[in-house]
C-alpha positions in Angstrom: 0.5 -0.3 -0.1 1.2 3.5 -0.7 1.6 6.2 1.8 -0.3 9.2 1.0 3.3 11.5 -0.1 4.2 8.5 -2.2 2.9 10.2 -5.9 5.8 13.2 -5.4 8.9 12.1 -2.9 9.6 8.3 -3.4 10.5 8.6 -7.4 13.6 11.5 -6.3 17.2 9.8 -6.0 18.1 12.2 -3.4 16.6 13.8 -0.9 15.4 17.7 -1.3 16.7 20.5 0.7 13.9 21.0 2.2 13.0 17.8 3.3 16.5 17.7 4.8 16.0 21.0 6.6 12.0 19.7 8.3 14.4 16.5 9.7 17.4 19.5 10.9 13.9 20.7 13.3 12.5 17.3 13.6 15.4 16.0 15.0 15.4 19.8 17.5 11.8 18.7 19.0 12.6 14.5 19.1 15.9 15.7 21.2 13.3 18.0 23.5 10.0 15.5 23.1 8.0 18.0 21.4 6.4 19.9 17.7 7.5 21.7 15.0 5.4 24.7 14.7 6.0 26.6 10.8 4.1 30.2 11.2 4.1 32.4 8.3 5.8 36.4 9.1 5.0 38.1 5.9 5.5 36.6 1.6 8.9 35.3 1.9 9.7 34.1 5.6 8.0 31.8 7.6 9.6 31.4 11.1 10.2 28.2 13.2 9.6 27.3 16.3 9.5 24.3 18.7 7.5 23.5 21.4 4.2 22.3 22.4 1.8 24.5 20.1 -1.1 23.8 22.3 0.2 26.4 24.6 1.0 30.2 24.1 3.0 31.6 21.5 5.4 32.7 24.0 6.4 29.0 25.5 7.7 28.1 22.0 11.6 28.0 21.1 12.2 30.2 18.2 14.2 28.0 15.8 14.9 30.0 13.3 13.3 30.9 10.1 12.8 29.2 6.4 11.3 30.9 3.3 8.2 30.7 1.9 9.8 28.7 -1.2 10.6 25.8 1.2 8.3 25.9 3.6 6.0 25.8 0.6 8.2 22.4 -1.0 7.8 20.7 2.6 4.1 21.1 2.7 3.5 19.7 -0.8 5.8 17.2 -0.2 3.6 16.4 2.9 -0.1 15.5 3.9 -2.1 16.5 6.7 -1.7 13.4 8.7 1.2 10.9 9.3 3.7 10.9 7.1 7.1 9.0 6.4 9.9 10.7 5.0 13.9 9.8 4.5 16.0 12.4 4.6 20.4 11.3 4.2 19.1 7.7 5.4 17.8 8.4 8.2 13.9 7.6 8.4 11.6 9.8 10.0 7.9 9.5 11.1 5.2 12.5 12.0 2.1 13.9 11.9 0.9 16.9 10.5 -1.5 19.1 11.4 -2.9 22.4 11.2 -3.3 24.9 14.7 -4.2 28.4 15.6 -1.5 30.0 17.9 -2.1 34.0 18.3 -4.4 34.1 15.9 -2.3 33.0 13.5 -2.4 29.5 11.0 0.5 27.2 11.6 1.5 23.9 10.6 2.6 21.6 13.2 4.7 18.3 12.5 4.6 16.5 16.1 7.1 13.2 16.0 6.0 9.9 16.5 
């Protein structure tokens, strides 16, 4: 049985940079037992936080920014619900969901 995102990603011979970036943030989240939260901060950039998305924005740890193209590609190569990706030989399983934090819609990647 194919995974939901099997139509795009598995046919590639190398890991897209966007998934390598996502994997690095997932590693941070795994180390802390938290989630990765991606929030729009304008047209060109997205803020990335690690923490509990059920809490307040102030409770999240600012972990950097990614450009909009890279963030959009992360979304294109993953789907809502359970995902499995391989980035540079390392396998990751996570759930992608959507929430609102501080009246802003965010995308949450929670390792499982």
